[in-house]
matplotlib code that plots the C-alpha trace (Angstrom):
import matplotlib.pyplot as plt

x = [0.0, 1.2, -1.0, 1.8, 3.2, 0.0, 0.0, -3.0, -3.0, -5.2, -6.8, -7.4, -3.7, -2.4, 0.1, 0.5, -0.2, 0.3, -3.1, -4.1, -7.7, -9.7, -10.8, -8.7, -9.3, -12.6, -12.6, -15.5, -15.5, -18.1, -18.1, -20.5, -22.5, -24.5, -27.4, -29.7, -31.3, -29.4, -27.2, -23.8, -20.9, -17.1, -16.8, -19.0, -17.0, -13.8, -15.1, -16.6, -13.5, -11.1, -12.9, -13.5, -9.8, -9.5, -12.3, -10.6, -7.1, -8.1, -9.9, -6.8, -4.9, -7.4, -9.3, -13.0, -14.4, -17.9, -18.2, -21.2, -22.0, -25.2, -27.8, -28.9, -32.6, -33.7, -32.3, -29.6, -30.7, -29.5, -25.9, -25.4, -27.1, -29.7, -32.2, -33.5, -35.2, -34.4, -32.5, -34.6, -37.9, -36.9, -36.2, -39.5, -41.4, -39.7, -40.5, -43.9, -43.0, -43.0, -39.6, -39.2, -39.6, -36.8, -34.6, -35.3, -34.7, -31.3, -30.2, -30.9, -28.9, -26.0, -25.9, -25.9, -23.0, -21.0, -21.4, -20.1, -17.0, -16.5, -17.0, -18.2, -21.4, -20.9, -21.8, -24.7, -26.2, -28.6, -30.9, -31.5, -35.3, -35.1, -33.4, -35.6, -36.2, -32.4, -31.9, -34.6, -33.0, -29.6, -31.0, -32.6, -29.1, -27.5, -30.2, -29.9, -26.2, -27.0, -25.4, -28.5, -31.5, -35.1, -36.4, -39.8, -39.9, -36.4, -33.4, -29.8, -26.4, -24.8, -21.3, -19.9, -21.1, -19.6, -16.3, -16.3, -17.4, -16.3, -13.8, -12.7, -15.2, -12.9, -10.4, -10.7, -10.7, -8.6, -11.4, -11.4, -14.8, -14.0, -13.0, -16.2, -18.2, -16.6, -16.9, -20.6, -23.0, -26.1, -27.7, -29.0, -32.6, -32.7, -31.9, -33.4, -30.0, -28.1, -25.0, -24.4, -22.0, -24.7, -26.2, -29.6, -30.3, -34.0, -35.9, -39.5, -41.1, -42.7, -46.2, -44.9, -42.1, -42.8, -40.7, -41.8, -42.0, -43.6, -41.4, -41.8, -40.5, -42.5, -43.5, -40.2, -37.1, -33.6, -30.5, -28.2, -25.2, -27.2, -27.9, -24.3, -23.7, -26.9, -26.3, -22.6, -23.0, -25.9, -24.0, -20.4, -20.6, -19.9, -16.2, -15.0, -11.9, -12.2, -14.5, -14.2, -15.6, -14.8, -12.6, -15.5, -17.3, -14.6, -16.3, -19.0, -20.3, -17.6, -16.8, -20.4, -20.3, -17.3, -19.2, -22.4, -20.6, -18.7, -21.9, -23.8, -21.3, -18.3, -15.9, -14.8, -16.7, -13.6, -10.0, -8.8, -10.4, -9.7, -10.6, -10.4, -9.6, -11.7, -12.0, -11.5, -12.2, -9.8, -8.9, -12.4, -14.1, -16.6, -20.1, -23.8, -24.0, -21.5, -23.1, -19.8, -20.2, -20.1, -22.3, -20.9, -23.4, -22.3, -18.7, -19.6, -21.5, -19.5, -22.6, -21.3, -19.8, -16.6, -16.0, -14.2, -15.2, -16.8, -14.8, -15.4, -16.2, -12.9, -11.0, -12.6, -11.7, -8.1, -8.0, -9.1, -6.5, -3.6, -3.6, -3.2, -6.7, -5.5, -4.3, -6.5, -7.3, -8.0, -10.3, -9.3, -9.8, -6.0, -5.8, -8.6, -7.2, -3.8, -5.7, -7.4, -4.1, -2.5, -5.3, -5.4, -1.6, -1.6, -4.6, -3.5, 0.0, -1.3, -3.8, -1.1, 1.5, -1.1, -1.9, 1.7, 2.7, 6.4, 8.2, 11.8, 14.2, 17.2, 19.4, 18.5, 19.9, 17.4, 18.8, 18.6, 19.1, 16.1, 14.0, 15.2, 14.1, 10.7, 10.3, 11.5, 8.8, 6.1, 7.4, 7.5, 3.8, 2.9, 4.9, 3.0, -0.3, 0.9, 1.9, -1.7, -3.1, -0.9, -2.4, -0.6, 2.8, 1.5, 0.4, 3.8, 5.4, 3.0, 4.3, 7.9, 6.9, 5.6, 8.9, 10.8, 8.5, 9.1, 12.9, 12.3, 10.2, 12.8, 15.7, 13.9, 12.7, 9.0, 7.4, 4.9, 3.6, 4.9, 1.4, 1.4, 4.9, 4.0, 1.1, 3.3, 6.2]
y = [0.0, 3.5, 5.3, 6.4, 8.5, 10.2, 13.9, 16.2, 20.0, 21.2, 24.6, 25.2, 25.0, 26.0, 23.2, 19.7, 17.3, 13.5, 11.9, 10.3, 9.3, 9.8, 6.2, 4.1, 2.2, 4.1, 7.4, 9.9, 12.3, 14.9, 16.9, 19.7, 18.6, 20.6, 22.9, 21.2, 24.0, 23.5, 21.0, 20.2, 22.1, 21.7, 23.3, 20.7, 18.0, 19.2, 18.9, 15.5, 14.0, 15.5, 13.9, 10.7, 10.4, 11.0, 8.4, 5.8, 6.3, 6.1, 2.8, 1.6, 2.2, -0.2, 2.5, 1.9, 5.2, 6.6, 9.3, 11.6, 14.2, 16.2, 17.5, 21.0, 21.3, 24.2, 27.3, 28.3, 31.9, 34.1, 35.5, 33.1, 35.7, 35.7, 37.7, 37.0, 34.2, 30.5, 29.4, 26.2, 28.0, 30.7, 28.0, 26.3, 29.5, 30.1, 26.5, 26.4, 23.3, 22.3, 23.0, 19.3, 18.5, 20.9, 19.4, 15.8, 16.6, 18.2, 15.7, 13.0, 14.8, 15.4, 11.7, 10.8, 13.1, 12.0, 8.3, 9.2, 10.7, 7.4, 8.7, 6.4, 7.3, 8.4, 6.1, 8.4, 11.2, 13.1, 15.9, 19.1, 18.7, 15.2, 16.6, 19.5, 18.0, 17.6, 21.3, 22.5, 20.5, 22.0, 25.6, 24.7, 23.7, 26.9, 29.0, 27.1, 27.9, 31.6, 32.0, 32.6, 35.0, 35.2, 38.2, 38.3, 34.6, 34.3, 33.0, 34.4, 33.3, 35.8, 36.1, 38.7, 36.7, 33.6, 35.3, 36.1, 32.8, 30.1, 30.6, 33.1, 33.5, 33.6, 31.0, 29.0, 31.7, 34.3, 36.8, 39.4, 40.2, 43.8, 44.2, 42.4, 44.7, 47.9, 46.6, 46.0, 48.3, 47.5, 50.7, 51.0, 50.0, 48.2, 44.7, 42.8, 41.3, 42.6, 42.9, 42.6, 39.6, 37.5, 34.8, 33.1, 29.7, 29.9, 32.3, 33.2, 32.6, 35.4, 34.7, 34.1, 31.7, 28.2, 26.1, 26.2, 24.1, 24.5, 25.4, 27.0, 30.3, 30.6, 28.8, 29.1, 27.4, 26.6, 28.7, 27.3, 26.8, 24.8, 21.7, 20.6, 20.9, 18.9, 16.2, 15.7, 15.3, 12.9, 10.5, 11.1, 12.3, 15.7, 15.5, 13.5, 13.3, 15.2, 18.0, 18.9, 21.3, 24.0, 26.9, 29.2, 27.6, 28.4, 31.7, 32.0, 28.5, 26.5, 29.3, 29.2, 25.4, 25.7, 28.3, 26.3, 23.1, 24.9, 26.7, 23.4, 20.6, 22.7, 21.2, 21.8, 19.5, 18.2, 17.5, 18.1, 20.7, 20.2, 22.6, 22.1, 25.2, 26.6, 26.0, 29.3, 30.7, 33.5, 33.8, 34.2, 31.6, 29.4, 29.4, 29.7, 33.0, 34.5, 33.0, 31.7, 28.1, 25.1, 22.2, 18.7, 17.6, 20.5, 19.3, 15.7, 16.7, 19.8, 21.9, 25.3, 28.3, 28.0, 24.4, 23.3, 19.7, 17.2, 15.7, 12.3, 12.1, 10.3, 13.0, 15.6, 13.5, 13.2, 17.0, 17.6, 15.3, 16.8, 19.7, 19.4, 19.8, 22.9, 24.6, 26.6, 24.9, 27.1, 25.9, 26.0, 23.8, 23.4, 22.1, 19.6, 18.4, 17.8, 15.9, 13.8, 12.8, 12.2, 10.1, 7.9, 7.4, 6.6, 4.3, 2.4, 1.9, 0.7, -1.6, -3.2, -3.7, -5.2, -7.8, -8.9, -12.4, -12.5, -15.7, -15.4, -16.9, -18.4, -17.5, -13.8, -11.8, -9.4, -5.9, -5.3, -1.6, -1.4, -3.3, -0.9, 2.1, 0.6, 0.1, 3.7, 5.0, 3.1, 4.3, 7.9, 7.6, 6.5, 9.3, 11.8, 10.5, 10.5, 14.1, 15.6, 13.5, 15.0, 13.4, 15.7, 14.4, 10.8, 10.9, 12.1, 9.2, 6.8, 8.1, 7.5, 4.0, 3.3, 4.4, 2.2, -0.8, -0.2, -0.5, -3.7, -5.1, -4.5, -5.7, -8.9, -9.6, -9.5, -9.2, -6.3, -5.1, -1.7, -0.3, -1.4, -0.2, 3.2, 3.5, 3.3, 5.4]
z = [0.0, -0.9, 1.6, 4.0, 1.1, 0.1, 0.6, 0.1, -0.2, 2.5, 1.7, 5.4, 6.3, 2.9, 3.0, 1.7, 4.6, 4.9, 4.6, 7.9, 8.0, 11.2, 11.4, 9.0, 6.8, 6.5, 4.7, 4.5, 1.6, 0.9, -2.4, -3.3, -6.3, -8.9, -8.6, -11.2, -13.3, -16.5, -18.5, -17.1, -18.6, -18.7, -15.3, -13.7, -15.5, -13.9, -10.4, -11.1, -12.8, -10.3, -7.3, -9.2, -9.4, -5.6, -5.0, -7.3, -6.0, -2.3, -3.1, -4.9, -1.7, 0.0, 1.9, 2.4, 1.0, 1.6, -1.1, -0.6, -3.3, -3.0, -5.5, -4.8, -5.7, -3.4, -1.7, -4.2, -5.0, -7.8, -7.4, -4.5, -2.2, 0.5, -1.7, -5.1, -7.0, -6.5, -9.6, -10.1, -9.5, -12.0, -14.6, -13.8, -14.4, -17.7, -18.9, -17.2, -15.2, -11.5, -9.9, -9.2, -12.9, -13.6, -10.9, -12.1, -15.7, -15.1, -12.4, -15.0, -17.7, -15.2, -14.4, -18.1, -18.8, -15.8, -16.8, -20.3, -18.6, -16.9, -13.4, -10.7, -9.0, -5.4, -2.5, -1.5, -3.5, -1.2, -2.3, -0.3, -0.6, 1.0, 4.1, 5.2, 8.7, 9.2, 8.2, 10.6, 13.4, 12.6, 12.8, 16.2, 17.4, 16.2, 17.8, 21.0, 21.1, 20.7, 17.3, 15.1, 15.4, 14.0, 12.2, 10.6, 10.1, 8.7, 10.6, 10.2, 11.4, 13.7, 12.2, 14.6, 17.7, 16.2, 15.8, 19.5, 20.9, 18.4, 15.6, 13.0, 10.1, 7.1, 8.3, 5.0, 2.4, 4.3, 4.3, 7.2, 8.7, 9.3, 5.6, 4.6, 6.7, 5.3, 1.8, 2.1, 0.2, 2.2, 3.5, 7.1, 7.4, 4.1, 5.5, 8.3, 9.2, 12.2, 10.1, 6.3, 6.8, 8.4, 6.2, 5.9, 7.5, 6.8, 4.6, 4.9, 1.5, -0.3, -1.7, -5.2, -4.1, -5.4, -3.1, 0.6, 3.7, 7.2, 10.1, 13.5, 12.1, 8.9, 5.8, 3.9, 2.6, 3.9, 3.1, 0.4, 2.8, 5.3, 3.2, 3.0, 6.7, 7.4, 4.9, 5.4, 9.2, 8.7, 6.4, 7.5, 11.1, 12.7, 11.5, 8.4, 6.3, 3.1, 1.9, -1.8, -4.3, -6.8, -5.8, -6.4, -3.5, -0.9, -0.1, 1.0, 0.8, 2.4, 4.9, 6.0, 6.3, 8.7, 10.8, 10.9, 12.0, 14.8, 15.9, 16.1, 16.7, 18.0, 15.4, 11.9, 9.5, 7.7, 8.4, 4.8, 2.4, -1.3, -4.1, -7.8, -9.9, -12.7, -16.4, -18.1, -21.6, -22.6, -18.9, -17.6, -15.4, -17.3, -15.8, -16.3, -14.6, -17.0, -20.1, -21.5, -20.8, -23.2, -22.2, -22.2, -24.8, -27.1, -26.6, -27.4, -30.6, -31.7, -31.4, -30.3, -32.2, -30.2, -31.3, -34.4, -34.0, -31.6, -28.8, -27.3, -23.5, -22.9, -24.7, -22.4, -19.4, -20.5, -21.2, -17.6, -16.2, -18.2, -15.7, -11.9, -10.3, -8.4, -11.6, -14.0, -17.2, -20.2, -22.9, -26.6, -29.6, -29.9, -26.4, -26.9, -30.2, -28.5, -25.8, -28.4, -30.0, -26.6, -25.3, -28.4, -28.3, -24.6, -24.5, -27.7, -26.3, -23.0, -24.7, -26.9, -24.2, -21.8, -24.5, -25.0, -23.9, -23.1, -22.5, -21.5, -24.0, -22.2, -25.2, -24.8, -21.9, -20.4, -20.1, -16.3, -16.8, -19.0, -16.5, -13.8, -15.9, -16.4, -12.6, -12.1, -14.4, -12.6, -9.2, -10.6, -11.7, -8.2, -6.7, -8.8, -7.6, -4.0, -4.4, -4.2, -7.0, -9.7, -12.7, -15.2, -14.0, -13.7, -17.4, -18.4, -16.6, -18.3, -21.7, -20.5, -19.4, -22.9, -24.4, -22.1, -22.8, -26.5, -25.9, -23.8, -26.6, -29.3, -27.2, -26.3, -29.8, -29.1, -32.5, -33.2, -36.5, -37.7, -37.1, -33.5, -33.0, -34.4, -32.0, -29.0, -30.3]

ax = plt.figure().add_subplot(projection="3d")
ax.plot(x, y, z, "-o")
ax.set_aspect("equal")
plt.show()
C-alpha cells in the first residue's frame, strides 16, 4: 500500500499534509454537487472528474471510502445571495414546469454526462429537498447555542457573535470580517439582518415563491449553505476526512459550512479541504451566470460556435487530467485536439502492451538496466499520484513508461507489426 506516502494539499492549512484518516481504513468524503437548473458544462465535468480520481485512488490504496455528493434542488438563489429568486424556481417559471420537474430533468442529464465521462457514482447522493427536517434541526441547534436569530420569520447566522465565541469566520478563504463589513454596500434600514455579513439559515417565503415548507419560524425554505452541513453530518458524522468542491465555493459556501458546523457541533466539518480550480475561456471563469459556458453535450457533438469539431467524452476526461486539479485549465480547440491525440496514443499503447505475452528466452539476456528504468517510471507515476493526485505528472510518466517498454520489446525480440509499434512510439 502506498497510503503512507499520500499527501493532500489542505486549503485550510495552505500546505500539503500527509493523509491520515480519522478512522482508517474508513474514509469519509463529501463533495459539493451541482445545482440542477441546466445542463452540465465543462466546469461541472472538472469537479466530477477530479474527485472521481480521488475516489478511485483512495480505493486503490485499500481504503473503504464513503463518497457523498449532494444534489442542490432548493435554496440556491441568484448571485449566491440571500435575496432574489431560486435558480430552479426561475427556470420552472420560464419553462412552465413544476420546480421538481426541472430538478429531475437536469439531475438525470447530469448523471448521463458523468457516466459518459466514466466517473463512478458516489456512494450516497442526497438531495436538499429530501433533508428539510435535518436542516430545521440544525437551525434549532445553532439558535440554542446563541449564534442565530429570528427576524420576521427568517433565521440568520450571527457572524460577529460567532467570531467572539467560536472561531474566525474567514479561516478557510482568508477573508477578514472587518473588511467584509466595510466593503458591504447595504444601506442602514434596508436589510433585516443585524450585520451585512450575516447569512440566511432559513428564509420566509414570499407569496410568489414556489418552493416552501412548514417550520416553527415561517413557511419558507432553507438557506443554500445549510444543506451541505446537514447532509454531510448525517452521512459522515460531525467530522469527516475530506470535503471537496470547486474553488468558487470556498467563499462564501464552504466558509459558512465551517461556521455552521462549529456553531452546532463545536468542530470543523472536515480534516482536509480540497478545491479544484476553474475551467477558463480566454482567462475568464466558465459558468452559467457569465453566459460563457459550453455544455458537455455540445462538446460531445461539436454543437457550439466556439467548437471546431466534436470531442469524445474520454478526450474531455483526458483533457481535464492533463492539468493538476488545483491549476487553472484554459479551454481551446487546440488544447482539446492535442488531448485527443495524446489520449489515443496513450490508450492504444497501454492496450497493446497489456496484451503482450512475453516468455523469457534463455538465449537472450534481459537488459537489467532497461527493467530498472521501467520500474523507475512506474514508481514515478505513483509518486506523482501520491503528491496531491498530480495526474498531469502521472500521465507524463506513463508516456515515459511506454517508451521504455518499447525498448524492452525491441531488445527482447517481441514481435509487433509496424502499425502497433507506431502506435506506442
